[in-house]
BAROGU-527612 format. One record per residue (C-alpha): residue in three letters; chain; x, y, z. Coordinates in pm, whole numbers, plus 50000, padded with zeros to 5 digits. Layout:
N
REC   rest   kette      px      py      pz
REC    Ala       A       X       Y       Z
...
//
This chain:
118
REC   rest   kette      px      py      pz
REC    Met       A   50001   50004   50002
REC    Leu       A   50134   50334   49908
REC    Ser       A   50190   50620   50163
REC    Arg       A   49975   50920   50231
REC    Ala       A   50285   51132   50124
REC    Leu       A   50239   50969   49786
REC    Ala       A   49885   51049   49759
REC    Val       A   49942   51406   49855
REC    Thr       A   50230   51412   49587
REC    Ala       A   49966   51293   49331
REC    Ala       A   49714   51555   49426
REC    Leu       A   49983   51834   49387
REC    Leu       A   50070   51687   49047
REC    Ile       A   49696   51708   48940
REC    Cys       A   49576   52018   49100
REC    Ala       A   49893   52235   49199
REC    Pro       A   50166   52214   48961
REC    Ala       A   50366   52495   49141
REC    Phe       A   50353   52717   49448
REC    Ala       A   50425   53087   49445
REC    Gln       A   50362   53369   49678
REC    Ala       A   50323   53649   49421
REC    Pro       A   50081   53520   49164
REC    Ala       A   49718   53447   49262
REC    Pro       A   49614   53071   49259
REC    Arg       A   49476   52945   48940
REC    Ala       A   49112   52900   48931
REC    Glu       A   49001   52559   49069
REC    His       A   48753   52345   48864
REC    Pro       A   48552   52039   48958
REC    Val       A   48738   51715   48908
REC    Lys       A   48584   51384   48930
REC    Val       A   48801   51159   49154
REC    Thr       A   48795   50777   49090
REC    Ala       A   48897   50558   49387
REC    Ile       A   49244   50402   49380
REC    Pro       A   49248   50152   49657
REC    Gly       A   49480   50237   49939
REC    Ile       A   49559   50586   49795
REC    Val       A   49254   50794   49737
REC    Asp       A   48878   50754   49805
REC    Ala       A   48613   50814   49516
REC    Gly       A   48485   51166   49532
REC    Thr       A   48779   51316   49727
REC    Gln       A   48791   51694   49698
REC    Trp       A   49122   51835   49582
REC    Lys       A   49247   52166   49697
REC    Ala       A   49513   52366   49516
REC    Val       A   49773   52490   49768
REC    Trp       A   50045   52630   49545
REC    Ser       A   50045   52792   49199
REC    Gly       A   50309   52939   48987
REC    Asp       A   50564   52798   48751
REC    Asp       A   50851   52747   48993
REC    Ala       A   50811   52382   49123
REC    Asp       A   51027   52096   49019
REC    Gly       A   51079   51749   49129
REC    Ile       A   50772   51720   49375
REC    Val       A   50837   51446   49628
REC    Gly       A   50628   51315   49910
REC    Thr       A   50774   51315   50258
REC    Pro       A   50727   51048   50524
REC    Asp       A   50514   51297   50753
REC    Gly       A   50258   51359   50477
REC    Gly       A   50416   51679   50327
REC    Val       A   50595   51732   50003
REC    Ile       A   50913   51898   49899
REC    Phe       A   50995   52052   49566
REC    Ala       A   51285   52256   49413
REC    Gln       A   51247   52609   49312
REC    Arg       A   51542   52613   49058
REC    Glu       A   51522   52988   48985
REC    Val       A   51542   53102   49333
REC    Asn       A   51783   52835   49444
REC    Arg       A   51577   52666   49719
REC    Val       A   51394   52350   49821
REC    Arg       A   51052   52445   49977
REC    Lys       A   50818   52208   50186
REC    Ile       A   50446   52208   50212
REC    Ala       A   50355   52030   50540
REC    Ala       A   50046   51821   50581
REC    Asp       A   49884   52111   50753
REC    Gly       A   49934   52334   50455
REC    Lys       A   50225   52550   50616
REC    Thr       A   50523   52617   50393
REC    Ser       A   50886   52655   50487
REC    Val       A   51217   52662   50310
REC    Val       A   51414   52346   50385
REC    Val       A   51746   52426   50181
REC    Glu       A   51884   52760   50054
REC    Asn       A   52146   52816   49791
REC    Thr       A   52091   52483   49596
REC    Asp       A   52298   52595   49298
REC    Ala       A   51994   52540   49073
REC    Ala       A   51864   52212   49203
REC    Gly       A   51597   52066   48986
REC    Ser       A   51452   51716   49032
REC    Leu       A   51443   51586   49386
REC    Gly       A   51442   51260   49554
REC    Ile       A   51472   51132   49913
REC    Asp       A   51707   50837   49980
REC    Tyr       A   51653   50548   50223
REC    Gln       A   51825   50761   50498
REC    Gly       A   51594   51054   50455
REC    Arg       A   51856   51261   50277
REC    Ile       A   51725   51503   49992
REC    Val       A   51919   51437   49672
REC    Ala       A   51882   51669   49369
REC    Val       A   51987   51693   49003
REC    Leu       A   52177   52018   48931
REC    Arg       A   52081   52156   48594
REC    Asp       A   52298   52375   48367
REC    His       A   52583   52344   48637
REC    Pro       A   52912   52455   48496
REC    Ser       A   53110   52188   48676
REC    Val       A   52883   51894   48563
REC    Ala       A   52999   51726   48247
REC    Ile       A   52743   51517   48054
//
């Protein structure tokens, strides 16, 4: 069975592709939610909690929140299960996609980094 954090991550991917403090949230519209056993109940109401175009690598956290990279402002932000936001890491040097390893460490892909050879 998948974790609640994964379900929250899925909700953000569907309804809130990014989170920003300046732009107004995008208009919400009704969505029919089909049950996915162990993840989401049919008829669940989604709520947009972040809008904008500065979120990358959304990952669910064990405590029911999510983290995501904000590449252009060089930070990793967290949205807790209660909706409160915080900055987890500053000065990320343009971190993009994120992951959390088995020890709970945040790992990130650095994009367009001058010291990275492809």
